[in-house]
PDBQT receptor file of N, H, CA, C and O in Angstrom, charges set to zero:
ATOM      1  N   GLU A   1     -17.556  37.412 -24.218  1.00  0.00    +0.000 N 
ATOM      2  CA  GLU A   1     -17.397  38.066 -23.024  1.00  0.00    +0.000 C 
ATOM      3  C   GLU A   1     -16.196  39.072 -23.052  1.00  0.00    +0.000 C 
ATOM      4  O   GLU A   1     -15.111  38.847 -23.589  1.00  0.00    +0.000 OA
ATOM      5  N   GLU A   2     -16.566  40.253 -22.368  1.00  0.00    +0.000 N 
ATOM      6  H   GLU A   2     -17.447  40.436 -21.932  1.00  0.00    +0.000 HD
ATOM      7  CA  GLU A   2     -15.539  41.254 -22.410  1.00  0.00    +0.000 C 
ATOM      8  C   GLU A   2     -15.222  41.929 -21.091  1.00  0.00    +0.000 C 
ATOM      9  O   GLU A   2     -16.026  41.770 -20.173  1.00  0.00    +0.000 OA
ATOM     10  N   THR A   3     -14.113  42.683 -20.891  1.00  0.00    +0.000 N 
ATOM     11  H   THR A   3     -13.460  42.813 -21.637  1.00  0.00    +0.000 HD
ATOM     12  CA  THR A   3     -13.937  43.369 -19.575  1.00  0.00    +0.000 C 
ATOM     13  C   THR A   3     -14.396  44.725 -19.736  1.00  0.00    +0.000 C 
ATOM     14  O   THR A   3     -14.316  45.328 -20.806  1.00  0.00    +0.000 OA
ATOM     15  N   ILE A   4     -14.861  45.192 -18.710  1.00  0.00    +0.000 N 
ATOM     16  H   ILE A   4     -14.927  44.702 -17.841  1.00  0.00    +0.000 HD
ATOM     17  CA  ILE A   4     -15.370  46.551 -18.636  1.00  0.00    +0.000 C 
ATOM     18  C   ILE A   4     -14.965  47.163 -17.300  1.00  0.00    +0.000 C 
ATOM     19  O   ILE A   4     -15.049  46.513 -16.258  1.00  0.00    +0.000 OA
ATOM     20  N   GLY A   5     -14.539  48.376 -17.338  1.00  0.00    +0.000 N 
ATOM     21  H   GLY A   5     -14.470  48.904 -18.185  1.00  0.00    +0.000 HD
ATOM     22  CA  GLY A   5     -14.193  49.150 -16.009  1.00  0.00    +0.000 C 
ATOM     23  C   GLY A   5     -15.389  49.470 -15.341  1.00  0.00    +0.000 C 
ATOM     24  O   GLY A   5     -16.415  49.715 -15.974  1.00  0.00    +0.000 OA
ATOM     25  N   VAL A   6     -15.336  49.489 -13.988  1.00  0.00    +0.000 N 
ATOM     26  H   VAL A   6     -14.502  49.289 -13.473  1.00  0.00    +0.000 HD
ATOM     27  CA  VAL A   6     -16.313  49.774 -13.129  1.00  0.00    +0.000 C 
ATOM     28  C   VAL A   6     -15.895  50.871 -12.098  1.00  0.00    +0.000 C 
ATOM     29  O   VAL A   6     -14.936  50.671 -11.353  1.00  0.00    +0.000 OA
ATOM     30  N   VAL A   7     -16.492  51.831 -12.065  1.00  0.00    +0.000 N 
ATOM     31  H   VAL A   7     -17.271  51.993 -12.670  1.00  0.00    +0.000 HD
ATOM     32  CA  VAL A   7     -16.211  52.888 -10.888  1.00  0.00    +0.000 C 
ATOM     33  C   VAL A   7     -16.440  52.174  -9.473  1.00  0.00    +0.000 C 
ATOM     34  O   VAL A   7     -17.355  51.406  -9.177  1.00  0.00    +0.000 OA
ATOM     35  N   GLY A   8     -15.445  52.591  -8.724  1.00  0.00    +0.000 N 
ATOM     36  H   GLY A   8     -14.702  53.215  -8.965  1.00  0.00    +0.000 HD
ATOM     37  CA  GLY A   8     -15.315  51.951  -7.360  1.00  0.00    +0.000 C 
ATOM     38  C   GLY A   8     -14.709  50.512  -7.313  1.00  0.00    +0.000 C 
ATOM     39  O   GLY A   8     -14.696  49.940  -6.223  1.00  0.00    +0.000 OA
ATOM     40  N   TRP A   9     -14.282  49.980  -8.253  1.00  0.00    +0.000 N 
ATOM     41  H   TRP A   9     -14.292  50.445  -9.139  1.00  0.00    +0.000 HD
ATOM     42  CA  TRP A   9     -13.678  48.653  -8.276  1.00  0.00    +0.000 C 
ATOM     43  C   TRP A   9     -12.113  48.944  -8.717  1.00  0.00    +0.000 C 
ATOM     44  O   TRP A   9     -11.792  49.846  -9.491  1.00  0.00    +0.000 OA
ATOM     45  N   ASP A  10     -11.217  48.044  -8.102  1.00  0.00    +0.000 N 
ATOM     46  H   ASP A  10     -11.478  47.312  -7.473  1.00  0.00    +0.000 HD
ATOM     47  CA  ASP A  10      -9.818  48.356  -8.432  1.00  0.00    +0.000 C 
ATOM     48  C   ASP A  10      -9.390  47.277  -9.545  1.00  0.00    +0.000 C 
ATOM     49  O   ASP A  10      -8.221  47.171  -9.916  1.00  0.00    +0.000 OA
ATOM     50  N   HIS A  11     -10.385  46.527 -10.019  1.00  0.00    +0.000 N 
ATOM     51  H   HIS A  11     -11.334  46.613  -9.718  1.00  0.00    +0.000 HD
ATOM     52  CA  HIS A  11     -10.213  45.582 -11.112  1.00  0.00    +0.000 C 
ATOM     53  C   HIS A  11     -11.480  45.910 -12.095  1.00  0.00    +0.000 C 
ATOM     54  O   HIS A  11     -12.502  46.503 -11.750  1.00  0.00    +0.000 OA
ATOM     55  N   ASP A  12     -11.198  45.413 -13.347  1.00  0.00    +0.000 N 
ATOM     56  H   ASP A  12     -10.367  44.932 -13.627  1.00  0.00    +0.000 HD
ATOM     57  CA  ASP A  12     -12.236  45.275 -14.405  1.00  0.00    +0.000 C 
ATOM     58  C   ASP A  12     -13.193  44.220 -14.111  1.00  0.00    +0.000 C 
ATOM     59  O   ASP A  12     -12.779  43.177 -13.605  1.00  0.00    +0.000 OA
ATOM     60  N   GLY A  13     -14.567  44.394 -14.403  1.00  0.00    +0.000 N 
ATOM     61  H   GLY A  13     -14.903  45.241 -14.814  1.00  0.00    +0.000 HD
ATOM     62  CA  GLY A  13     -15.614  43.498 -14.446  1.00  0.00    +0.000 C 
ATOM     63  C   GLY A  13     -15.804  42.772 -15.758  1.00  0.00    +0.000 C 
ATOM     64  O   GLY A  13     -15.570  43.356 -16.816  1.00  0.00    +0.000 OA
ATOM     65  N   CYS A  14     -16.174  41.659 -15.729  1.00  0.00    +0.000 N 
ATOM     66  H   CYS A  14     -16.364  41.185 -14.869  1.00  0.00    +0.000 HD
ATOM     67  CA  CYS A  14     -16.576  40.821 -17.067  1.00  0.00    +0.000 C 
ATOM     68  C   CYS A  14     -18.076  40.773 -17.172  1.00  0.00    +0.000 C 
ATOM     69  O   CYS A  14     -18.925  40.696 -16.284  1.00  0.00    +0.000 OA
ATOM     70  N   ILE A  15     -18.196  40.842 -18.546  1.00  0.00    +0.000 N 
ATOM     71  H   ILE A  15     -17.507  40.905 -19.268  1.00  0.00    +0.000 HD
ATOM     72  CA  ILE A  15     -19.648  40.902 -18.916  1.00  0.00    +0.000 C 
ATOM     73  C   ILE A  15     -20.009  40.423 -20.352  1.00  0.00    +0.000 C 
ATOM     74  O   ILE A  15     -19.527  40.989 -21.333  1.00  0.00    +0.000 OA
ATOM     75  N   ASP A  16     -20.851  39.389 -20.459  1.00  0.00    +0.000 N 
ATOM     76  H   ASP A  16     -21.243  38.929 -19.662  1.00  0.00    +0.000 HD
ATOM     77  CA  ASP A  16     -21.181  38.867 -21.711  1.00  0.00    +0.000 C 
ATOM     78  C   ASP A  16     -22.475  39.463 -22.151  1.00  0.00    +0.000 C 
ATOM     79  O   ASP A  16     -23.543  39.023 -21.726  1.00  0.00    +0.000 OA
ATOM     80  N   SER A  17     -22.410  40.367 -22.920  1.00  0.00    +0.000 N 
ATOM     81  H   SER A  17     -21.543  40.725 -23.266  1.00  0.00    +0.000 HD
ATOM     82  CA  SER A  17     -23.568  41.305 -23.414  1.00  0.00    +0.000 C 
ATOM     83  C   SER A  17     -23.270  42.060 -24.914  1.00  0.00    +0.000 C 
ATOM     84  O   SER A  17     -22.145  42.486 -25.173  1.00  0.00    +0.000 OA
ATOM     85  N   ASP A  18     -24.250  42.160 -25.740  1.00  0.00    +0.000 N 
ATOM     86  H   ASP A  18     -25.164  41.814 -25.529  1.00  0.00    +0.000 HD
ATOM     87  CA  ASP A  18     -24.115  42.935 -26.849  1.00  0.00    +0.000 C 
ATOM     88  C   ASP A  18     -24.725  44.434 -26.492  1.00  0.00    +0.000 C 
ATOM     89  O   ASP A  18     -24.677  45.324 -27.342  1.00  0.00    +0.000 OA
ATOM     90  N   HIS A  19     -25.235  44.633 -25.332  1.00  0.00    +0.000 N 
ATOM     91  H   HIS A  19     -25.274  43.910 -24.642  1.00  0.00    +0.000 HD
ATOM     92  CA  HIS A  19     -25.735  45.912 -24.933  1.00  0.00    +0.000 C 
ATOM     93  C   HIS A  19     -25.182  46.400 -23.566  1.00  0.00    +0.000 C 
ATOM     94  O   HIS A  19     -25.851  46.481 -22.536  1.00  0.00    +0.000 OA
ATOM     95  N   VAL A  20     -23.894  46.707 -23.695  1.00  0.00    +0.000 N 
ATOM     96  H   VAL A  20     -23.350  46.641 -24.531  1.00  0.00    +0.000 HD
ATOM     97  CA  VAL A  20     -23.258  47.329 -22.532  1.00  0.00    +0.000 C 
ATOM     98  C   VAL A  20     -23.444  48.677 -22.243  1.00  0.00    +0.000 C 
ATOM     99  O   VAL A  20     -23.593  49.511 -23.135  1.00  0.00    +0.000 OA
ATOM    100  N   CYS A  21     -23.445  48.990 -20.866  1.00  0.00    +0.000 N 
ATOM    101  H   CYS A  21     -23.324  48.312 -20.141  1.00  0.00    +0.000 HD
ATOM    102  CA  CYS A  21     -23.657  50.500 -20.555  1.00  0.00    +0.000 C 
ATOM    103  C   CYS A  21     -22.431  51.136 -20.727  1.00  0.00    +0.000 C 
ATOM    104  O   CYS A  21     -21.439  50.885 -20.043  1.00  0.00    +0.000 OA
ATOM    105  N   VAL A  22     -22.478  51.957 -21.627  1.00  0.00    +0.000 N 
ATOM    106  H   VAL A  22     -23.284  52.161 -22.183  1.00  0.00    +0.000 HD
ATOM    107  CA  VAL A  22     -21.309  52.815 -22.080  1.00  0.00    +0.000 C 
ATOM    108  C   VAL A  22     -21.762  54.049 -22.965  1.00  0.00    +0.000 C 
ATOM    109  O   VAL A  22     -22.750  54.037 -23.699  1.00  0.00    +0.000 OA
ATOM    110  N   ALA A  23     -20.831  55.195 -22.776  1.00  0.00    +0.000 N 
ATOM    111  H   ALA A  23     -20.028  55.204 -22.180  1.00  0.00    +0.000 HD
ATOM    112  CA  ALA A  23     -21.324  56.304 -23.609  1.00  0.00    +0.000 C 
ATOM    113  C   ALA A  23     -22.664  56.715 -23.668  1.00  0.00    +0.000 C 
ATOM    114  O   ALA A  23     -23.050  57.199 -22.605  1.00  0.00    +0.000 OA
ATOM    115  N   GLN A  24     -23.508  56.680 -24.576  1.00  0.00    +0.000 N 
ATOM    116  H   GLN A  24     -23.194  56.286 -25.440  1.00  0.00    +0.000 HD
ATOM    117  CA  GLN A  24     -24.985  57.116 -24.411  1.00  0.00    +0.000 C 
ATOM    118  C   GLN A  24     -25.912  55.969 -24.088  1.00  0.00    +0.000 C 
ATOM    119  O   GLN A  24     -27.110  56.252 -24.074  1.00  0.00    +0.000 OA
ATOM    120  N   VAL A  25     -25.561  54.711 -23.823  1.00  0.00    +0.000 N 
ATOM    121  H   VAL A  25     -24.588  54.481 -23.835  1.00  0.00    +0.000 HD
ATOM    122  CA  VAL A  25     -26.326  53.728 -23.725  1.00  0.00    +0.000 C 
ATOM    123  C   VAL A  25     -26.535  53.756 -22.205  1.00  0.00    +0.000 C 
ATOM    124  O   VAL A  25     -25.682  53.390 -21.397  1.00  0.00    +0.000 OA
ATOM    125  N   SER A  26     -27.794  54.242 -21.882  1.00  0.00    +0.000 N 
ATOM    126  H   SER A  26     -28.487  54.539 -22.539  1.00  0.00    +0.000 HD
ATOM    127  CA  SER A  26     -28.174  54.495 -20.362  1.00  0.00    +0.000 C 
ATOM    128  C   SER A  26     -28.883  53.280 -19.611  1.00  0.00    +0.000 C 
ATOM    129  O   SER A  26     -29.022  53.211 -18.390  1.00  0.00    +0.000 OA
ATOM    130  N   ASP A  27     -29.395  52.138 -20.733  1.00  0.00    +0.000 N 
ATOM    131  H   ASP A  27     -29.281  52.194 -21.725  1.00  0.00    +0.000 HD
ATOM    132  CA  ASP A  27     -29.807  51.161 -20.034  1.00  0.00    +0.000 C 
ATOM    133  C   ASP A  27     -29.182  49.815 -20.324  1.00  0.00    +0.000 C 
ATOM    134  O   ASP A  27     -29.786  48.744 -20.373  1.00  0.00    +0.000 OA
ATOM    135  N   GLY A  28     -27.773  50.038 -20.526  1.00  0.00    +0.000 N 
ATOM    136  H   GLY A  28     -27.283  50.909 -20.486  1.00  0.00    +0.000 HD
ATOM    137  CA  GLY A  28     -27.087  48.962 -20.826  1.00  0.00    +0.000 C 
ATOM    138  C   GLY A  28     -26.663  47.998 -19.787  1.00  0.00    +0.000 C 
ATOM    139  O   GLY A  28     -26.919  48.356 -18.637  1.00  0.00    +0.000 OA
ATOM    140  N   ASP A  29     -26.115  46.941 -19.920  1.00  0.00    +0.000 N 
ATOM    141  H   ASP A  29     -25.906  46.650 -20.854  1.00  0.00    +0.000 HD
ATOM    142  CA  ASP A  29     -25.920  45.981 -18.816  1.00  0.00    +0.000 C 
ATOM    143  C   ASP A  29     -24.401  46.286 -18.281  1.00  0.00    +0.000 C 
ATOM    144  O   ASP A  29     -23.489  46.795 -18.932  1.00  0.00    +0.000 OA
ATOM    145  N   CYS A  30     -24.372  45.839 -16.917  1.00  0.00    +0.000 N 
ATOM    146  H   CYS A  30     -25.113  45.425 -16.387  1.00  0.00    +0.000 HD
ATOM    147  CA  CYS A  30     -23.235  45.841 -16.315  1.00  0.00    +0.000 C 
ATOM    148  C   CYS A  30     -22.840  44.478 -15.648  1.00  0.00    +0.000 C 
ATOM    149  O   CYS A  30     -23.658  43.561 -15.569  1.00  0.00    +0.000 OA
ATOM    150  N   PRO A  31     -21.590  44.376 -15.184  1.00  0.00    +0.000 N 
ATOM    151  CA  PRO A  31     -21.293  43.099 -14.377  1.00  0.00    +0.000 C 
ATOM    152  C   PRO A  31     -22.056  43.146 -13.086  1.00  0.00    +0.000 C 
ATOM    153  O   PRO A  31     -22.478  44.184 -12.576  1.00  0.00    +0.000 OA
ATOM    154  N   SER A  32     -22.213  41.803 -12.547  1.00  0.00    +0.000 N 
ATOM    155  H   SER A  32     -21.871  40.960 -12.961  1.00  0.00    +0.000 HD
ATOM    156  CA  SER A  32     -22.976  41.470 -11.268  1.00  0.00    +0.000 C 
ATOM    157  C   SER A  32     -22.133  42.464 -10.226  1.00  0.00    +0.000 C 
ATOM    158  O   SER A  32     -20.907  42.576 -10.223  1.00  0.00    +0.000 OA
ATOM    159  N   GLY A  33     -23.037  43.143  -9.365  1.00  0.00    +0.000 N 
ATOM    160  H   GLY A  33     -24.032  43.052  -9.368  1.00  0.00    +0.000 HD
ATOM    161  CA  GLY A  33     -22.468  43.990  -8.282  1.00  0.00    +0.000 C 
ATOM    162  C   GLY A  33     -22.269  45.317  -8.769  1.00  0.00    +0.000 C 
ATOM    163  O   GLY A  33     -21.728  46.129  -8.018  1.00  0.00    +0.000 OA
ATOM    164  N   ALA A  34     -22.675  45.706 -10.071  1.00  0.00    +0.000 N 
ATOM    165  H   ALA A  34     -23.114  45.047 -10.682  1.00  0.00    +0.000 HD
ATOM    166  CA  ALA A  34     -22.726  47.059 -10.536  1.00  0.00    +0.000 C 
ATOM    167  C   ALA A  34     -24.018  47.465 -11.265  1.00  0.00    +0.000 C 
ATOM    168  O   ALA A  34     -24.900  46.705 -11.665  1.00  0.00    +0.000 OA
ATOM    169  N   TYR A  35     -23.969  48.734 -11.360  1.00  0.00    +0.000 N 
ATOM    170  H   TYR A  35     -23.252  49.352 -11.035  1.00  0.00    +0.000 HD
ATOM    171  CA  TYR A  35     -25.243  49.312 -12.145  1.00  0.00    +0.000 C 
ATOM    172  C   TYR A  35     -24.771  50.472 -13.078  1.00  0.00    +0.000 C 
ATOM    173  O   TYR A  35     -23.710  51.090 -12.987  1.00  0.00    +0.000 OA
ATOM    174  N   CYS A  36     -25.778  50.647 -14.004  1.00  0.00    +0.000 N 
ATOM    175  H   CYS A  36     -26.640  50.145 -14.078  1.00  0.00    +0.000 HD
ATOM    176  CA  CYS A  36     -25.419  51.615 -15.256  1.00  0.00    +0.000 C 
ATOM    177  C   CYS A  36     -25.849  53.069 -14.662  1.00  0.00    +0.000 C 
ATOM    178  O   CYS A  36     -26.939  53.235 -14.115  1.00  0.00    +0.000 OA
ATOM    179  N   SER A  37     -24.947  54.039 -14.813  1.00  0.00    +0.000 N 
ATOM    180  H   SER A  37     -24.061  53.903 -15.258  1.00  0.00    +0.000 HD
ATOM    181  CA  SER A  37     -25.162  55.542 -14.055  1.00  0.00    +0.000 C 
ATOM    182  C   SER A  37     -24.693  56.533 -14.993  1.00  0.00    +0.000 C 
ATOM    183  O   SER A  37     -23.896  56.173 -15.859  1.00  0.00    +0.000 OA
ATOM    184  N   LEU A  38     -25.026  57.570 -14.946  1.00  0.00    +0.000 N 
ATOM    185  H   LEU A  38     -25.674  57.862 -14.242  1.00  0.00    +0.000 HD
ATOM    186  CA  LEU A  38     -24.298  58.779 -15.697  1.00  0.00    +0.000 C 
ATOM    187  C   LEU A  38     -23.421  59.292 -14.824  1.00  0.00    +0.000 C 
ATOM    188  O   LEU A  38     -23.650  59.769 -13.712  1.00  0.00    +0.000 OA
ATOM    189  N   LEU A  39     -22.166  59.140 -15.521  1.00  0.00    +0.000 N 
ATOM    190  H   LEU A  39     -21.980  58.753 -16.424  1.00  0.00    +0.000 HD
ATOM    191  CA  LEU A  39     -20.760  59.654 -14.808  1.00  0.00    +0.000 C 
ATOM    192  C   LEU A  39     -20.552  61.057 -14.886  1.00  0.00    +0.000 C 
ATOM    193  O   LEU A  39     -21.136  61.802 -15.674  1.00  0.00    +0.000 OA
ATOM    194  N   ASP A  40     -19.559  61.452 -13.905  1.00  0.00    +0.000 N 
ATOM    195  H   ASP A  40     -19.084  60.847 -13.266  1.00  0.00    +0.000 HD
ATOM    196  CA  ASP A  40     -19.260  63.024 -13.926  1.00  0.00    +0.000 C 
ATOM    197  C   ASP A  40     -18.827  63.393 -15.390  1.00  0.00    +0.000 C 
ATOM    198  O   ASP A  40     -18.992  64.530 -15.832  1.00  0.00    +0.000 OA
ATOM    199  N   THR A  41     -18.272  62.388 -16.111  1.00  0.00    +0.000 N 
ATOM    200  H   THR A  41     -18.138  61.464 -15.752  1.00  0.00    +0.000 HD
ATOM    201  CA  THR A  41     -17.638  62.953 -17.409  1.00  0.00    +0.000 C 
ATOM    202  C   THR A  41     -18.861  63.102 -18.339  1.00  0.00    +0.000 C 
ATOM    203  O   THR A  41     -18.602  63.506 -19.473  1.00  0.00    +0.000 OA
ATOM    204  N   GLY A  42     -20.105  62.850 -18.055  1.00  0.00    +0.000 N 
ATOM    205  H   GLY A  42     -20.315  62.522 -17.134  1.00  0.00    +0.000 HD
ATOM    206  CA  GLY A  42     -21.169  63.118 -19.009  1.00  0.00    +0.000 C 
ATOM    207  C   GLY A  42     -21.555  62.159 -19.926  1.00  0.00    +0.000 C 
ATOM    208  O   GLY A  42     -22.402  62.364 -20.796  1.00  0.00    +0.000 OA
ATOM    209  N   VAL A  43     -20.759  60.760 -19.706  1.00  0.00    +0.000 N 
ATOM    210  H   VAL A  43     -20.071  60.593 -19.000  1.00  0.00    +0.000 HD
ATOM    211  CA  VAL A  43     -21.390  59.665 -20.352  1.00  0.00    +0.000 C 
ATOM    212  C   VAL A  43     -21.662  58.373 -19.396  1.00  0.00    +0.000 C 
ATOM    213  O   VAL A  43     -21.178  58.383 -18.264  1.00  0.00    +0.000 OA
ATOM    214  N   TYR A  44     -22.307  57.445 -19.769  1.00  0.00    +0.000 N 
ATOM    215  H   TYR A  44     -22.700  57.438 -20.688  1.00  0.00    +0.000 HD
ATOM    216  CA  TYR A  44     -22.785  56.337 -18.936  1.00  0.00    +0.000 C 
ATOM    217  C   TYR A  44     -21.607  55.391 -18.656  1.00  0.00    +0.000 C 
ATOM    218  O   TYR A  44     -20.699  55.249 -19.476  1.00  0.00    +0.000 OA
ATOM    219  N   GLY A  45     -21.640  54.815 -17.600  1.00  0.00    +0.000 N 
ATOM    220  H   GLY A  45     -22.377  54.930 -16.934  1.00  0.00    +0.000 HD
ATOM    221  CA  GLY A  45     -20.710  53.722 -17.183  1.00  0.00    +0.000 C 
ATOM    222  C   GLY A  45     -21.101  52.916 -16.068  1.00  0.00    +0.000 C 
ATOM    223  O   GLY A  45     -22.059  53.292 -15.391  1.00  0.00    +0.000 OA
ATOM    224  N   CYS A  46     -20.524  51.912 -15.794  1.00  0.00    +0.000 N 
ATOM    225  H   CYS A  46     -19.746  51.607 -16.343  1.00  0.00    +0.000 HD
ATOM    226  CA  CYS A  46     -20.827  51.044 -14.790  1.00  0.00    +0.000 C 
ATOM    227  C   CYS A  46     -20.288  51.472 -13.354  1.00  0.00    +0.000 C 
ATOM    228  O   CYS A  46     -19.108  51.812 -13.265  1.00  0.00    +0.000 OA
ATOM    229  N   VAL A  47     -21.066  51.470 -12.278  1.00  0.00    +0.000 N 
ATOM    230  H   VAL A  47     -22.025  51.193 -12.350  1.00  0.00    +0.000 HD
ATOM    231  CA  VAL A  47     -20.643  51.988 -10.961  1.00  0.00    +0.000 C 
ATOM    232  C   VAL A  47     -20.834  50.699  -9.987  1.00  0.00    +0.000 C 
ATOM    233  O   VAL A  47     -21.793  49.946 -10.158  1.00  0.00    +0.000 OA
ATOM    234  N   ALA A  48     -19.990  50.504  -9.077  1.00  0.00    +0.000 N 
ATOM    235  H   ALA A  48     -19.210  51.115  -8.938  1.00  0.00    +0.000 HD
ATOM    236  CA  ALA A  48     -20.093  49.514  -8.164  1.00  0.00    +0.000 C 
ATOM    237  C   ALA A  48     -21.517  49.854  -7.182  1.00  0.00    +0.000 C 
ATOM    238  O   ALA A  48     -21.822  50.938  -6.685  1.00  0.00    +0.000 OA
ATOM    239  N   SER A  49     -22.062  48.883  -7.117  1.00  0.00    +0.000 N 
ATOM    240  H   SER A  49     -21.814  48.002  -7.521  1.00  0.00    +0.000 HD
ATOM    241  CA  SER A  49     -23.443  48.951  -6.389  1.00  0.00    +0.000 C 
ATOM    242  C   SER A  49     -23.146  49.468  -5.058  1.00  0.00    +0.000 C 
ATOM    243  O   SER A  49     -23.990  50.269  -4.654  1.00  0.00    +0.000 OA
ATOM    244  N   SER A  50     -22.079  49.203  -4.189  1.00  0.00    +0.000 N 
ATOM    245  H   SER A  50     -21.394  48.553  -4.517  1.00  0.00    +0.000 HD
ATOM    246  CA  SER A  50     -21.853  49.732  -2.917  1.00  0.00    +0.000 C 
ATOM    247  C   SER A  50     -21.683  51.321  -2.874  1.00  0.00    +0.000 C 
ATOM    248  O   SER A  50     -21.837  51.992  -1.854  1.00  0.00    +0.000 OA
ATOM    249  N   LYS A  51     -21.364  51.790  -4.050  1.00  0.00    +0.000 N 
ATOM    250  H   LYS A  51     -21.238  51.245  -4.878  1.00  0.00    +0.000 HD
ATOM    251  CA  LYS A  51     -21.212  53.212  -4.040  1.00  0.00    +0.000 C 
ATOM    252  C   LYS A  51     -22.591  54.041  -4.134  1.00  0.00    +0.000 C 
ATOM    253  O   LYS A  51     -22.655  55.260  -3.978  1.00  0.00    +0.000 OA
ATOM    254  N   LYS A  52     -23.653  53.225  -4.404  1.00  0.00    +0.000 N 
ATOM    255  H   LYS A  52     -23.602  52.235  -4.531  1.00  0.00    +0.000 HD
ATOM    256  CA  LYS A  52     -24.994  53.685  -4.560  1.00  0.00    +0.000 C 
ATOM    257  C   LYS A  52     -25.561  54.412  -3.413  1.00  0.00    +0.000 C 
ATOM    258  O   LYS A  52     -26.334  55.364  -3.513  1.00  0.00    +0.000 OA
ATOM    259  N   LEU A  53     -25.079  53.845  -2.201  1.00  0.00    +0.000 N 
ATOM    260  H   LEU A  53     -24.451  53.071  -2.120  1.00  0.00    +0.000 HD
ATOM    261  CA  LEU A  53     -25.616  54.377  -0.735  1.00  0.00    +0.000 C 
ATOM    262  C   LEU A  53     -24.947  55.574  -0.466  1.00  0.00    +0.000 C 
ATOM    263  O   LEU A  53     -25.421  56.251   0.447  1.00  0.00    +0.000 OA
ATOM    264  N   LEU A  54     -23.940  56.001  -1.055  1.00  0.00    +0.000 N 
ATOM    265  H   LEU A  54     -23.555  55.451  -1.796  1.00  0.00    +0.000 HD
ATOM    266  CA  LEU A  54     -23.238  57.238  -0.560  1.00  0.00    +0.000 C 
ATOM    267  C   LEU A  54     -23.829  58.467  -1.167  1.00  0.00    +0.000 C 
ATOM    268  O   LEU A  54     -23.380  59.576  -0.877  1.00  0.00    +0.000 OA
TER     269      LEU A  54
């Protein structure tokens, strides 16, 4: 298990996966309550699901 930053959260999420959403991994896993998305920085990362509606 590892910690991973999630956009929109003020804390890191935890995830137990060998296929994490990061860099160029567009279909990687994210902690519960977050989804994989292309970030403004041009790489993929986890974003809080609550941000999806905005």
